[in-house]
KOLZATI-180320 format. One record per atom (N, C-alpha, C, CB): residue in one letter; x, y, z. Coordinates in steps of 0.05 Angstrom, whole numbers, plus 5000, padded with zeros to 4 digits. Glycine has a CB too. Layout:
<sites>
AXYZ/...
</sites>
This chain:
<sites>
M626055711943/M628855771953/M629655901913/M631055381971/S632755961920/S633756031882/S634155771870/S637356211876/G634555801844/G634355601836/G638255611829/G631755591812/G638955751839/G642555691839/G643555471860/G644356001850/A640755391872/A641455231894/A641654961896/A640155291912/A643154811897/A642454501883/A641254291916/A646554301863/D641154431936/D639654261953/D636654291965/D641254251973/R634554371934/R633354521945/R630954331953/R632954761929/P629454291975/P627254131991/P626253951964/P624454362007/A624554121944/A622453841925/A624553701905/A619254011899/M626953861896/M629353781885/M629953481902/M631854041889/M629953481926/M631353221939/M629953021941/M632253231963/A627253091943/A624652891948/A624852861917/A621453031963/L625252991891/L624752801869/L627052511866/L624852991841/M629652681878/M631752471872/M630552151892/M635452631884/Q630452221918/Q628752081921/Q627051911917/Q628252131922/F625452021905/F622451871890/F623851671860/F619552231875/V625751811849/V627451671830/V628451381838/V629851851826/K629651441859/K631951281863/K629951081880/K634851431880/R627351061889/R626150881894/R624650671881/R625450951905/R624150791854/R623350671836/R624450421814/R622750841827/K624050221816/K625550031797/K626750101775/K624049851787/E624150161758/E624750181733/E625450491729/E622450071715/Q626150581700/Q626750811698/Q625250941689/Q628450851689/T625451181704/T623351481702/T624651641693/T622251641727/V622351831672/V623551991653/V622552311674/V622051941617/V624152401674/V623752691688/V623152821673/V625752831700/I619553121666/I620653271653/I620253531653/I620453191635/I621753691637/I620353981647/I620454131622/I622054171673/D619454401623/D618654421607/D620954711594/D615654421614/D622554781615/D624454831602/D627854851625/D623155111588/I629854921606/I631654861626/I631955051644/I633754801617/N631155301650/N631255381667/N629655431700/N631655491654/R627955191695/R626055001711/R627854771721/R623554891694/F629754671732/F632254471730/F633454501746/F634054471710/S634654851729/S635955001756/S638155131730/S637854751790/R639155451750/R639955721737/R642155751745/R638455961743/D644155471750/D646755601750/D649255361736/D647555711787/V650455351730/V651655171701/V652254981721/V654655281679/V654755031742/V654954831761/V652954541768/V654854991781/V650954691790/V648854571792/V648254411777/V647354691793/H647254531756/H645254401723/H647054111730/H646154621678/W649354151723/W650953821709/W651353641751/W656453941683/K651353831765/K651653661782/K648453461790/K652853831804/L646553621791/L643353581785/L644053321763/L641453931769/R644253381740/R644053151719/R646552971732/R644553261682/D647852941737/D648552731754/D647052511778/D650152841763/L646052651794/L645452531809/L642652391803/L645852661828/L641352621778/L639052471767/L639052171751/L637952651751/E643052191739/E642951901727/E643351741746/E644751841707/E645251721766/E645651591791/E642451481800/E647151811812/A640851651797/A638951521827/A637051391789/A636351881864/G637851231766/G636751181752/G634751331736/G636451041760/G634551581730/G632951761717/G634151881688/G632451981739/K632152081673/K633152131659/K631352371649/K633751921647/L633452561635/L631752791635/L630652821605/L633353061645/E628653011607/E627452981580/E625353221577/E626052671577/S625653321546/S624153711554/S622853671517/S628154151563/P620253791523/P620053841490/P620554091467/P617653801487/T622954261501/T623354461480/T626554441467/T622854761493/M627054201474/M629754101471/M630653861468/M630954151488/E632953791456/E634353541464/E636553511479/E635053421445/F636353331501/F638853241514/F640053061505/F638853171535/G643353061495/G644752911486/G647452851500/G644952981464/E648652621482/E651952591488/E653452711472/E653052331487/G652452841453/G654552971423/G655253241434/G652553031387/S658253251425/S659253491424/S657453731437/S659953541397/D655753681413/D652753991399/D652254061419/D649153931382/S650353821431/S648253761446/S649353841471/S647353491445/I651653821483/I653253921511/I653354291509/I656953761511/L654454381484/L654854641476/L652354771486/L655354671447/I650554701467/I648454811463/I647554751504/I646454651432/E646654571513/E646154551538/E647554711563/E646254321541/N650354791556/N651454921571/N651355271567/N653854811569/M650755271538/M649855531532/M647055601542/M649955561504/L644955411544/L642555441553/L642655461593/L640755171537/A644255371599/A645155301629/A646055621642/A648055041630/S648055691622/S649155911625/S646256251628/S651555891595/V646056081604/V643156421601/V641856421621/V640356421575/S641056151625/S639056221656/S640456261684/S637055951664/Q643256151687/Q644156291706/Q644156651706/Q646756191708/H645656761680/H644956991671/H642557081677/H645357001649/Q640557021668/Q638757161682/Q637557211703/Q637757151676/R638356891723/R638456941754/R639057181760/R640156791769/Q642457221761/Q644357381769/Q642057651760/Q647757321753/K640957821737/K640458011727/K638558091739/K640258001705/N636357891747/N634757871772/N634757981791/N634757711781/G636857841814/G637957871833/G638858201830/G639857651837/E640658271812/E641258591808/E639058731807/E642858681784/Q638058791788/Q634958881790/Q634058991816/Q633158651785/T633558761821/T630858711851/T633558921872/T629958181869/T636058811871/T638058971895/T637359251893/T641758941891/H637559351860/H637459581853/H635459801862/H637359551831/R633059651857/R630259781866/R629959731897/R627559631850/M630359561917/M630559561941/M632559761956/M630959321945/R634959801945/R637360021954/R635260261943/R641159991934/A633760311915/A633460641916/A630660711937/A632860781879/R628660461936/R627260451954/R628260541984/R626460221951/L630060521986/L631960562014/L632760752019/L634160452018/M634460852000/M635161081994/M632861322001/M636061051967/N629961311994/N627361431991/N627061442015/N625261311976/G627661302037/G626761342071/G624761012074/G624161732077/Y624660832058/Y623560522053/Y624260282069/Y624360432027/W623160202087/W624760022094/W623059752077/W625160032130/V625859632066/V623759352044/V624259052054/V624959322004/F626059032085/F625758802090/F623958712101/F627258732098/S624658382121/S622258392129/S621758622165/S621658042129/A618658582168/A618358792193/A619558782212/A616258822203/P620659002233/P621658942257/P619758852274/P623059122268/L619958692293/L617858592311/L617158852323/L618758352332/G614058822331/G612959072333/G611459272318/G614459162337/M612459232299/M611459232269/M610959122240/M612159332265/K609159182230/K607859102202/K607559242186/K605859012201/Y607859112164/Y606959262135/Y604959282126/Y607659202115/E603659642113/E600159592110/E601259802091/E597059662138/K598759742075/K599159892049/K597660092045/K598859752028/T599260302048/T598260662045/T598560812033/T598560822058/P595761022029/P596361101996/P598461381981/P593361161985/G600261301969/G602361431963/G605761331965/G601861621978/H605161181987/H607460992003/H608060691986/H606160922037/G604860581985/G605060331987/G605060152008/G606660301978/K607360002014/K607759862030/K609460052063/K609359632011/L608160072079/L609860252095/L608560012120/L609060682096/L611360152140/L611160002170/L609060212182/L614559972190/V607460012199/V605260152222/V606259982251/V601160072213/R605060112260/R605659982301/R603759672287/R602760272344/D604659542306/D603559232313/D602559222344/D606158992308/E601059332351/E599759252371/E599059012382/E598259332370/P599958922411/P599359112441/P604259012429/P596158862488/I605558982412/I608058802429/I608859152418/I610258392414/A608259302392/A609559542392/A609559712420/A608259692371/S607259762439/S607659842458/S608659862480/S606959852458/Y609659542483/Y612159422502/Y614859552485/Y612359002502/I614159462465/I618159562459/I618459762469/I619559622427/Q616260082462/Q616960292469/Q616660302493/Q615960462458/E615260142511/E616660172542/E618460102547/E615960082560/G619659862531/G622159772542/G623860032535/G623359472529/L623960082512/L625860352502/L626360582523/L624360502474/E623260682529/E623560892543/E624460842563/E621761012544/G623560542579/G624760612602/G627860502612/G622960552620/F629060352586/F632460352595/F632760612585/F634960112581/A632060742564/A633561022557/A632961222587/A631961192523/S630861192607/S630261342629/S632261192652/S626861352635/G634260952648/G634860862684/G632860812690/G635961052707/R628760682685/R628160532697/R629260252696/R626260552694/F629360172671/F630759842674/F633659962679/F630459582639/E635259942698/E638459942697/E639959812679/E639559842718/T639859452668/T641159302646/T639159242631/T642859072653/Q640559112616/Q637959002580/Q636858792593/Q639758832540/G637758642626/G636758352643/G634558502648/G638558202674/E634358682650/E631158802673/E629958812650/E630959152695/V630258992625/V627958992601/V627858742584/V628559222580/K629158462592/K629558182593/K626958132606/K632358082608/R627258102630/R624558162644/R623358272645/R624158172658/F622458472639/F620858672631/F618358502596/F623658972624/F618358512580/F619258302556/F616958062569/F623358182555/E619057952577/E617557672593/E614657672610/E619657582616/S614357852622/S611357962636/S610358072617/S611158182660/C610558202593/C608658212575/C607157962572/C609758272551/P604757982574/P603957722562/P603157632533/P602057672573/E602757822519/E602957732491/E604357822477/E601257732478/F606957792486/F610257882470/F610557592474/F613158142488/P612057502438/P613057282432/P614957172453/P614057312408/K615856952458/K616256892484/K619156542461/K611956792510/D620856632465/D622656472450/D622356092458/D625856612459/F622256082489/F622355812508/F619455752511/F623855852541/A618655552516/A616355432521/A615955562554/A616555072518/D618455612578/D617755692606/D616955932608/D619555672625/G617256142582/G615756352586/G618656632575/G614356342623/T621056462574/T623456632577/T623956792547/T626056442586/I625956962538/I626257092514/I628757032518/I625257372509/R630657012488/R633457062496/R635257362490/R634856842481/F636957352502/F638357552507/F637557682478/F641457482515/E639657592465/E639457632430/E637757802422/E638557402413/R635557682428/R633057842421/R633158182426/R630757722440/V633458182458/V633158442482/V635958662456/V635058292533/A637958552450/A640158622438/A639558682417/A641958472438/R637558592400/R636958742372/R635258992370/R635458562353/I633458902398/I630759112400/I631359422406/I628759002426/L634159352421/L635059552433/L637159742412/L636459422459/R637859552393/R639759732378/R638259732348/R643359582378/R635759662340/R633759762308/R633260102317/R629459542304/V634960182290/V635060472289/V631660482279/V637960612265/H630560282266/H626860312249/H625160362282/H625159882226/Y625760222311/Y624460392316/Y624660732328/Y623560252327/A626260812317/A626361132318/A624861272293/A629661242317/G623961162271/G623661262245/G625361232225/G623361502246/Y627461212235/Y629761252217/Y630460922199/Y632561362240/V631860892178/V632760642161/V635460712156/V631060592133/D637160492146/D640660482146/D640460222138/D642760532176/K642960222121/K643259972112/K646959942102/K640959932087/P648559992116/P650760042114/P652159842092/P651760032140/E651159662094/E652959442068/E653359512048/E651959192058/W649659662042/W649659862018/W649660032002/W649459892013/N651760192034/N652360532028/N649860642031/N653460621997/V648660562043/V645560652056/V645460822075/V643860432067/S646961052080/S646361162111/S644161282124/S647861352117/L644861292148/L642861312165/L641161542144/L643761402199/R638761632155/R636061752138/R633361692149/R635861632109/K631561972151/K628661882168/K627661792146/K626462122185/G626261572159/G624861482138/G622061532141/G625361212135/H620061362118/H616161542113/H616361412140/H612561412082/H615461222150/H614861152177/H614961282194/H615760992185/D612761242224/D614361422237/D614761162271/D612361802239/G616261262280/G617861092295/G615761022325/G621161262301/L617460862345/L616360712371/L617561042388/L618360302382/V619261122388/V621061362404/V621961532387/V623561272418/S622461722396/S623661922382/S627561892386/S621962232396/M628361962366/M631962002359/M631761982384/M633762282344/E631962212401/E633662272426/E633062132447/E633462522435/T630661942455/T631461652471/T632661472454/T628861482484/W632561472427/W634461132416/W636961222421/W634360982379/Q637961452409/Q640461592424/Q641161442446/Q639961892434/A639861572469/A640161492498/A640861212506/A637761542512/V639761012490/V639960772493/V643360682486/V637760652476/Q642360772461/Q645960712443/Q648160792462/Q646760942410/D647961092478/D649561172496/D649360942521/D648861482503/R648160882533/R648360672559/R648860442548/R645660632578/I648960362523/I649860072514/I653160082510/I648259992483/D653560342505/D655560362492/D659160492516/D654160572466/G656760582536/G657560662555/G658960472588/G655560802557/D658160572608/D659360342626/D658560112626/D659260362648/K659859862623/K659559672625/K658459532655/K661559602613/R655859372648/R654659452679/R654159092678/R650959752682/A654559032701/A654458642708/A652258542697/A654258522743/P653158272688/P649758202678/P648758132698/P649157972655/V645458152687/V642558142714/V644257872727/V637958052699/R643557842752/R643257632777/R639657422756/R642257892822/K641657262760/K638756972750/K636756922785/K641356482738/D638557072797/D636856922818/D634557122836/D639156792840/I634857382820/I632857552839/I629557482812/I634558032844/N627957372835/N625857362815/N623757412844/N625657042792/A621257332837/A619157402855/A618657332879/A617357362848/D620157122883/D620256952909/D621457242924/D622656602909/F623857172921/F626057452950/F626457602928/F630057372971/P624457902921/P624258112922/P626458282926/P622758132935/L627258202947/L630058402973/L632158282968/L629858383014/R633458132955/R634757972951/R636558142933/R633457752943/G639358202942/G640558422941/G641558662933/G641258382943/F639058762949/F638059012966/F639259082980/F636059012979/V637458893004/V637858863035/V641558833041/V635758543046/C641758873054/C644658803068/C644858803088/C646658923066/C646058643101/C647758543123/C648958763144/C650058383111/N648058783168/N647659053182/N651859073200/N643759003213/D652358743202/D654758703205/D657358723190/D654558553209/C656958623167/C658458653151/C658658843119/C658458433150/G656258913119/G654159143097/G654859023066/G655459573098/N655658673071/N654958613038/N651758463036/N657658363023/P649558493015/P648058473000/P646958143018/P649358512968/L644958093028/L643857793034/L642557663008/L641557793058/T643057453012/T642357232990/T639557113007/T645456942984/A638156952988/A635756833000/A636756472988/A632157022985/N633756412996/N634956122994/N631656063004/N638356003017/W630855762994/W628855573011/W629455403023/W627255453001/S628455323048/S630255093073/S627654853063/S630355223121/K629054653070/K626454433071/K626454323106/K627254113043/S624954363118/S624354223143/S624953913145/S621554263147/K624653733160/K624253533167/K622653363151/K623653563187/T619053543159/T616953453137/T616253443113/T615753513138/G618553513113/G618653623074/G617253873065/G616853383050/K617054063085/K617054283078/K617654553066/K616954263084/K617754743063/K619754873047/K618755193058/K619454793010/H621955283068/H621055503088/H622155733070/H622455493123/P622055913065/P623456243053/P625756353077/P620356543049/Y627356473064/Y629656583086/Y632156703080/Y630656383101/Y632356903079/Y633857103078/Y636557073098/Y632157323085/L638657103088/L641957103106/L644257133083/L642856753126/C646257133099/C648057253097/C650157143087/C648357343114/F651657133071/F653156853063/F656356943058/F651656703032/T656257173075/T658957273080/T660957113101/T658657553090/K663157023089/K664856863110/K666557013135/K666856713094/G666157033152/G667157133177/G666057373193/G669557193172/C663857433180/C661257533186/C660257433216/C659257433164/D659957663231/D657557423251/D654457473251/D658257443287/S654257443234/S651657323219/S652657213200/S649557503209/H654057013190/H655256833166/H653356643176/H658956743163/R650956513142/R649956333147/R647956233177/R652056223141/K646256613178/K643756593218/K641456623190/K643657023258/S640256583186/S637356473177/S635356763187/S636356113197/I634656933166/I632657153175/I629456983151/I634357583164/R627657043180/R624956923159/R623957163137/R621656823181/R622857053122/R622857253099/R620257423102/R623057103068/D618457263123/D616057453126/D617557613146/D612857313137/E618657593168/E619757823185/E620358073167/E622557723200/L622757903154/L624158213139/L623558313123/L626258253130/E621158263099/E619958333079/E617558463094/E619458113059/G615958463123/G614858523143/G615358813155/G615458323160/A617758773170/A618859043173/A619159213145/A621659013187/F619659123122/F619859213100/F617159413087/F620458983086/G614759293096/G612859323082/G612259613104/G610659033077/E611659523127/E610959783145/E613060063143/E611159663178/Y615559983132/Y615960223132/Y615560343116/Y617560283137/L614860293089/L613460323067/L610860533062/L612760083062/K609360453082/K606960473091/K607060803109/K606260163110/V609860733119/V609561103132/V611661293111/V611161143174/L612161263092/L612361353074/L610561523059/L612861203067/E607061473069/E605561613054/E605261843058/E603761533052/P604762083045/P604162303061/P601062333063/P605562563050/S601462633071/S597962733077/S597162763048/S597263083097/E594262913049/E593962983021/E594163283017/E591262893010/T593163363047/T594763573051/T597363703028/T595663503077/L599463473040/L601763553035/L602363533005/L603363413051/I600963362996/I600863202967/I600163512954/I597862892961/A597763652964/A596763882947/A599164082946/A593864022960/L600664072958/L602664232966/L604764222950/L603364192990/T605164012946/T607463852933/T607163942894/T606963442942/K604163872891/K604363992866/K603664292851/K603263842856/A602164512881/A604064682877/A605664742865/A604764702886/M608464632881/M611564662873/M611764562850/M613764532891/F610864392842/F612064172817/F610764462794/F609763712813/K607864522799/K607564722777/K608664962779/K605064782771/N609265042798/N611765162800/N613965102776/N612765092826/A615664892790/A618464882768/A617164852737/A620864542774/W615464682736/W613964612708/W614464832684/W610564602713/D612365132709/D612165332675/D616065502684/D607765732675/Q617665462707/Q620265512698/Q620865352678/Q622065472718/R620465162672/R622164892656/R620065002623/R621264412675/T618865062626/T617065142599/T618465352582/T613965282607/A618865462610/A620365852588/A621865702579/A622266222605/Q625365592604/Q627065512589/Q626965312567/Q628565462602/A624165112564/A624965032538/A624865222518/A623464832530/Q622565392519/Q622965622487/Q626165712484/Q620765992489/A627165822499/A631065922507/A631965692501/A632466032543/G630965412500/G633265242477/G632265192457/G634564972485/L631365282436/L630565222416/L632565342403/L628165282411/T632965692396/T634365772396/T637265672395/T633665882408/A638365552429/A640865502420/A640665212416/A643165602439/L638665032403/L639264822385/L639264942353/L636964582391/K637865152341/K638465222329/K642065332317/K636665302335/R642265442341/R645665532333/R646865242339/R647365832359/D646765052349/D647464782346/D648664672331/D645964652345/V645264662308/V644764512280/V646664642260/V641564552269/T647064912267/T648865062239/T651965042254/T647665492230/K652465062271/K655064942291/K657164712266/K653264672326/I654564582268/I655164182264/I654864272234/I652063852281/E653164422213/E653464422197/E655864502186/E651964472193/R657764682202/R659364762190/R662064562200/R659165052193/Q661964392210/Q663664192212/Q664064002203/Q663764132224/I661763912186/I660963772169/I663163822145/I658263842165/E662064122132/E662864242111/E666164132117/E662064582109/G666764262134/G669964242142/G671963972132/G670064252176/L669763832152/L670863552146/L670163382116/L669763372170/L668763472094/L668263462073/L670863572057/L665863582071/D671563772059/D673763872054/D676363722048/D673964022070/R677663692090/R679063432096/R679463152084/R678263382115/I677063142076/I676662852054/I677762812030/I673962792045/I676363092015/I676563121987/I680963131990/I674163491974/E681663311993/E684163342013/E685863122019/E683363422038/A684962892030/A686662722045/A688062492015/A684362542074/S689962302027/S690362092013/S691461912025/S691462121993/L691461852050/L691661662073/L689261572068/L692061752103/P688761292071/P686361092077/P685961172101/P686860772076/S687261162124/S686961162151/S685161412164/S689761152161/V687161612147/V685761912155/V683661862140/V687262212148/I682461872117/I680061802105/I678061672124/I680561632083/T678361422133/T676761292148/T676461362185/T677661022140/A678361572185/A677661702219/A676261912205/A680661832245/Y675862132178/Y674762302175/Y671362182176/Y675962422151/E671261942161/E668561862154/E667461732186/E668661622125/K668561662196/K667661682228/K666461872246/K669261652240/R668362062232/R667862272250/R665462352234/R670262502256/L664562412204/L662862522188/L659262332196/L664462482153/A660162152200/A658062012206/A657462022242/A658561722193/K658362092255/K658662212285/K657162442277/K661862292298/L657662642260/L656562882255/L653362872250/L658062992231/E653362752226/E650562682220/E648962552228/E650262632204/R648862342260/R648162372273/R646562482292/R648862342272/E648262702296/E647762882319/E646363142307/E650562952334/K647063132283/K645263322271/K642563172271/K646263392241/L641163002261/L638862882258/L638462852286/L638962642241/V639062842311/V637962882342/V637063172337/V640562832369/S638563372331/S637663662346/S636063772318/S640963922359/Q636263652292/Q634363722276/Q630663652287/Q635363572249/E631263292301/E628763242302/E627063442333/E628762882304/K629663592354/K629763642383/K628063842360/K632763692407/L628564092338/L627364272337/L624264272320/L629364422329/S624464032317/S622364082296/S619663972313/S623163892265/K620363902338/K617963902359/K616664072365/K618363842381/R615264132377/R613264332384/R614564322411/R610064262382/A614964702418/A616464712450/A613864652472/A618065102458/E611464622473/E609664472490/E609464282492/E607964482490/P610164132520/P610463702524/P608163632512/P610263512562/A608563412500/A605563152493/A604263122506/A605462892488/H604363212535/H601663142558/H601963342571/H601462872580/S599463432581/S599263672598/S600763592635/S595363762598/F600463802645/F602063762675/F600263582697/F602564112691/D597963652682/D595963462709/D595863202704/D592463552713/H596163072677/H597062802672/H598662672678/H597462762657/L601362822668/L604262692674/L604862662719/L607363002653/F602763022726/F603763042749/F601962712761/F602963372765/E600062652755/E597762522763/E599462242763/E594862562743/L601662152749/L602461842741/L604561862777/L605061782696/A605162142778/A608262132788/A606662142816/A611062422778/C604062262818/C602962332846/C601762132864/C600862522843/Q601061842847/Q600061562856/Q603261442860/Q597761362830/F605561442863/F607461382871/F608061442886/F608661382863/L608661752891/L609161892919/L606561882935/L610162202917/A603961822932/A602961832961/A601961482965/A600062102965/N602861292951/N601961082957/N604060872944/N599061072950/P607360882955/P608460632943/P608560332950/P610560672942/W607660292967/W606760042977/W605159912962/W605660052999/K602960012952/K600260042932/K602159752906/K599660532913/L605060042898/L606259872877/L607059612886/L608659992865/W608559672904/W610059432922/W607959212928/W611259552954/D606659322934/D603659042940/D602858902911/D599859232953/S603458992895/S602258932876/S602458562868/S603359132855/G606358512868/G607758242873/G609158242852/G606257982876/Q608658432821/Q609758382807/Q612658452808/Q608658442791/L615458352803/L617558422802/L617958672797/L618458292789/T617258712762/T618458952758/T618159282776/T617658972732/L615159162777/L614259462791/L616459442820/L610059472802/Q617059232841/Q617659262864/Q620359422852/Q617658982883/R621759272837/R623759362837/R624959662823/R624559162829/T622059712804/T621560052806/T622560222831/T618260112805/V620360012859/V619460202880/V623060262892/V616860022908/L623760062890/L626760062907/L629160182886/L627759702916/K628560322870/K628860532857/K629260782861/K627560532847/L626760782866/L626461002859/L624461222880/L625460942833/A624961002908/A625061072936/A626761072945/A623960982951/F628460942942/F631260922963/F634061052947/F631960552970/A635561122962/A638761242948/A640661172962/A639361552944/E640060892973/E642960592980/E641160392981/E645360573015/R642260222990/R641959953000/R640960003041/R645659772991/I639259803037/I637959823067/I639959743083/I635359663074/A640459683105/A642059503126/A638959393153/A645359763144/Y640459023148/Y637359033161/Y638758753192/Y633658873128/C637858793213/C640158703235/C638558493246/C641258943260/R639758283256/R638058063266/R636358183292/R639957793274/K637958353301/K636658323333/K634658543327/K639058393365/T635558923318/T633959103326/T631559033295/T635759443331/G632758973287/G630658873257/G632259123232/G625758973265/L629659263220/L631159443194/L631959693203/L629159513168/R634259733199/R636060033202/R634260313189/R639259993181/T634460553198/T633660803174/T634460793157/T634061043176/P632860793131/P634060783105/P634961013092/P632460663088/Q636461053077/Q636661333058/Q635561373041/Q638661393048/T632561513036/T630461523021/T631361822995/T627661563045/T630061782973/T630561922942/T630162192965/T627761862907/L630262372936/L630762712950/L627162632947/L632863092926/P625562592926/P622262702935/P621962682960/P619662542923/F622762522970/F621262333000/F623762443020/F621161862996/K624862533016/K626362683033/K625762943043/K628262703025/V624063073009/V623063443011/V619863373019/V623363692972/L619363203025/L616763053033/L616962993075/L616962673011/A618162943080/A618062813093/A619563113116/A619162503082/G621163173108/G621563553125/G620763703121/G623463713126/V618463733099/V616063923098/V613763833129/V614163843062/Q613263483122/Q610863443133/Q612263363171/Q609063163111/G614463423176/G616363353199/G616663713219/G620263203181/Q615963913201/Q616464203197/Q614264213231/Q615164383157/K615064453252/K612764473272/K613964813273/K612864233305/G609864863262/G609965113263/G609265303284/G609065153246/G608665533299/G607965693318/G607565983319/G609265653333/M605566093336/M604366433320/M606966573349/M598866563325/A607166823331/A609866963342/A608767043354/A611667123331/E610367123386/E609667253419/E607567533398/E614067423447/T605567583423/T604667833410/T605368093423/T601667833407/K607868113443/K609268283438/K610968423420/K609868253448/G611068273395/G613568353379/G615168053384/G615368683392/F618368283362/F620468233358/F622368323367/F620668243342/E622168503392/E623668653394/E625268503423/E622168933392/P627468523434/P629068433441/P627568493483/P631968553423/S627268213498/S627668373522/S628868453539/S626968373530/I630768493542/I632468653560/I632368993550/I635768513560/P632169093562/P631369383561/P634069573557/P629569463589/F635469723546/F636069863544/F636770143547/F635769803540/P638770193555/P638670473570/P637570683554/P641370583580/V636371013567/V635271153551/V637471393540/V632871253564/Y637671523522/Y639971733521/Y637472003520/Y642671693488/S638972273532/S637672493524/S638472693502/S637572613544/L638372933503/L639873113495/L642073203508/L638573273492/S641373263536/S642273293559/S645173033557/S639473253582/R643972903564/R646372653563/R646972473536/R645672433585/G649672573529/G649972453507/G650872223504/G651172553495/A650671953489/A651471723491/A653571713486/A650371583480/P654971473515/P658071523501/P659471383474/P660171433522/S661071473469/S663271503444/S663771223436/S666471663452/T664371103425/T664270873406/T666770843394/T662170913384/T668471153398/T671471063386/T673270993401/T672871223373/R674570883385/R676270693412/R678870823412/R676970313408/P680270783439/P682270953436/P685770953422/P682171013459/R686271133429/R688071033410/R691170813423/R689171343395/L691970783401/L694470443408/L696270673422/L696870183370/R698370413441/R699270663456/R703070383442/R697370743506/
</sites>
């Protein structure tokens, strides 16, 4: 701890030790700066030591009660305080200089660690497997796979090696919020308190700046309702299946019978509904849902046809990406001109409020410029091949039931989002109503449900015979008579 603090644990233990002794105890220090490095704290500790029955001695100076001794003691304590403050200033200046050069100098963020790297010194690197968990969480939230921060929290809690905050395996929401906000995961550093603006770091980020900015836009955009704590693995369809009579989402609970055994039920809790508090067995509802998922499985031939269609779309998007690079270069040039214009306005402005508004706009433009430059620095070719990426999507399209049957709540909620466009209605009498599926499954169902047939051998001519006209028998005139 800093020598400028009075309540240092070892110093307080020393005071308690001296107080417990009956005879007078001499405390020896080799230099005054080992006792304290602050003038006020020095005299505070001196009074505590005297009250405890101790005496301060040193081989390098003499502690006395005369004015000269007190003056020398004050001067030496003041010099020690100056040395402490000077060391702090030098350390801060060196840390700030290293920050401005693109190196993070504080404790490593979760999922990263310091490692000595030639030419850089200590540099942030990935700390597996936590780094992969955080990367998946950031990319999932940016893409919409995780709708809320609560779903990101549940994902982290499902990762076995992710550090937990509580004994029950849960983590705090504050930790998730800090992870989503840390720009270090994008490979950048900043420190607004030290006037160090956002800049590219020398370490490799877990995600791209574009992904990180998408996360910030989602957090600062539309506010979403907090995650429901009652959505768990026992009732994965809670809140997704709605009552057919009133249209409100079904809730669920465990009901205890007379024998003490618990039974799971879904039910509608809307007052005034015909199905109010009328239970539906969990096995019955989830069984019907599982049977419908099995029906969504397309044939292998259809999957092959779908792959060819996606490959054609992939090639078109690749050509569009090449054209997008040219547009990005124009955007970067436009942003640079806007930045130059704002700098000129800041110099000419005199009102503090106007200068502050310009600085906020300038910071936003700088961030947009960094995102555009990062896009330009990447190659137009994708990071993975089409076959590799399509294989992941194909696994879901070919068998969504397999993901649902895994029993993992995160995967089950993912199936609900990717396979269905809206909530599913359930009727206690007729069962599960026909749900509205998402576009990929609609296309597959449409192609699979089409019927084909051979054309007639007679050709496509109409079956009604038309009269034949010859040169001697002219065709009737098609000119309309004049209006009277």
